[in-house]
C-alpha positions in Angstrom: -22.0 5.2 -22.4 -19.1 3.3 -20.8 -17.8 3.1 -17.3 -15.4 5.9 -16.3 -12.8 5.8 -13.6 -11.1 8.6 -11.7 -8.3 8.6 -9.2 -7.0 11.2 -6.7 -4.0 10.9 -4.4 -5.2 11.6 -0.9 -3.6 14.3 1.2 -3.4 14.6 5.0 -6.3 17.1 4.8 -8.4 14.7 2.8 -7.9 11.9 5.3 -8.1 13.9 8.5 -4.5 13.3 9.4 -3.5 17.0 9.3 -5.7 17.9 12.4 -7.4 20.7 10.3 -10.9 20.9 9.1 -11.6 20.6 5.4 -15.0 20.6 3.8 -14.6 17.5 1.7 -12.8 16.3 -1.4 -12.4 19.1 -4.0 -13.5 18.4 -7.6 -12.0 21.1 -9.9 -14.5 22.6 -12.4 -12.0 21.6 -15.2 -12.9 18.0 -14.5 -16.1 18.2 -16.5 -16.2 14.4 -17.2 -16.0 13.6 -13.5 -18.7 16.3 -12.7 -20.9 14.6 -15.4 -20.5 11.3 -13.6 -22.1 12.8 -10.5 -25.8 14.0 -10.3 -26.5 17.4 -11.8 -26.6 20.4 -9.5 -28.6 23.6 -10.2 -26.2 26.6 -10.2 -29.2 28.9 -10.2 -29.7 28.3 -6.4 -27.1 29.0 -3.7 -25.0 26.0 -2.7 -27.1 23.2 -4.3 -26.4 19.7 -3.0 -27.6 16.2 -3.2 -26.9 13.1 -1.2 -25.3 10.3 -3.2 -24.8 6.7 -2.4 -21.4 5.1 -3.3 -20.7 1.4 -2.9 -17.3 0.3 -1.7 -15.4 -2.9 -2.7 -17.1 -4.7 0.3 -20.6 -3.9 -1.0 -21.2 -1.4 1.8 -23.3 1.7 0.9 -21.9 5.1 2.0 -23.8 8.3 1.9 -21.9 11.4 0.8 -23.0 14.9 0.1 -22.2 16.3 -3.3 -22.3 20.1 -3.2 -21.6 23.1 -5.4 -20.4 25.9 -3.2 -21.3 28.9 -5.4 -21.7 32.0 -3.2 -19.6 34.0 -5.8 -22.6 33.7 -8.1 -25.2 34.7 -5.4 -23.6 37.0 -2.9 -21.8 40.4 -3.3 -18.3 39.7 -2.3 -18.8 35.9 -2.4 -15.6 34.0 -3.1 -16.5 30.3 -3.4 -17.1 28.6 -6.7 -16.2 24.9 -6.3 -17.5 21.4 -6.2 -16.9 19.1 -3.3 -17.9 15.7 -1.9 -18.3 15.9 1.8 -19.1 13.5 4.7 -16.4 11.1 3.7 -14.5 11.0 7.0 -16.2 7.8 8.3 -15.5 6.0 5.0 -11.8 7.1 5.0 -11.5 5.8 8.6 -13.1 2.5 7.8 -11.0 2.1 4.7 -7.8 2.9 6.7 -7.0 5.7 4.2 -3.7 7.5 4.7 -2.0 10.4 2.9 -0.6 9.0 -0.3 -3.3 6.4 -0.8 -5.5 6.7 -3.9 -9.2 7.3 -3.9 -11.0 5.7 -6.8 -14.4 6.8 -8.0 -16.0 5.0 -10.9 -19.3 4.5 -12.6 -21.3 5.1 -15.8 -22.6 8.6 -16.3 -26.4 8.9 -16.0 -26.9 5.7 -14.0 -26.6 7.1 -10.5 -24.4 4.2 -9.6 -21.0 5.1 -8.1 -18.3 2.8 -6.8 -15.5 3.8 -4.5 -12.3 2.3 -3.2 -9.1 3.3 -1.6 -5.9 1.7 -2.7 -2.9 1.9 -0.3 0.4 3.4 -1.2 2.1 0.5 0.6 3.5 2.7 3.3 2.5 2.2 7.0 4.7 5.1 8.1 3.5 8.3 9.8 1.5 10.7 7.7 3.7 12.4 5.1 3.5 15.2 2.7 1.9 14.4 -0.6 2.6 16.2 -3.9 -0.7 17.5 -5.1 -1.7 16.1 -8.5 -5.5 16.4 -8.4 -7.8 14.1 -10.2 -7.0 12.0 -13.2 -9.2 10.0 -15.5 -8.0 6.4 -15.9 -8.6 4.8 -19.3 
């Protein structure tokens, strides 16, 4: 396999600049290649999760929780059916992440090794609205 790279433009919710509470970075189910880069989660149990280690560009290890919120599969009236990476707030603060910056996740599927980085948008202005574009694979 070869290394894969994914990018997501960060929103104010992602970086904590909105003042609201969000349960981590959303990974759409349509992003099957990105999901395959991350450890497998057993949909047969409710809300399976695993702690993953990601290494930043300064060779610092960060612990994130990768979770599949799936109560729609297990509870009558359940509505959640989504993947997220949570516990990223400390990393975003340390990286100085702001809305409009780009989160990069890369690695080789099946190796368990994930690298992360935040690239600035070049703007030091106050938090601004970001047009949602979701994840994209970079070739």
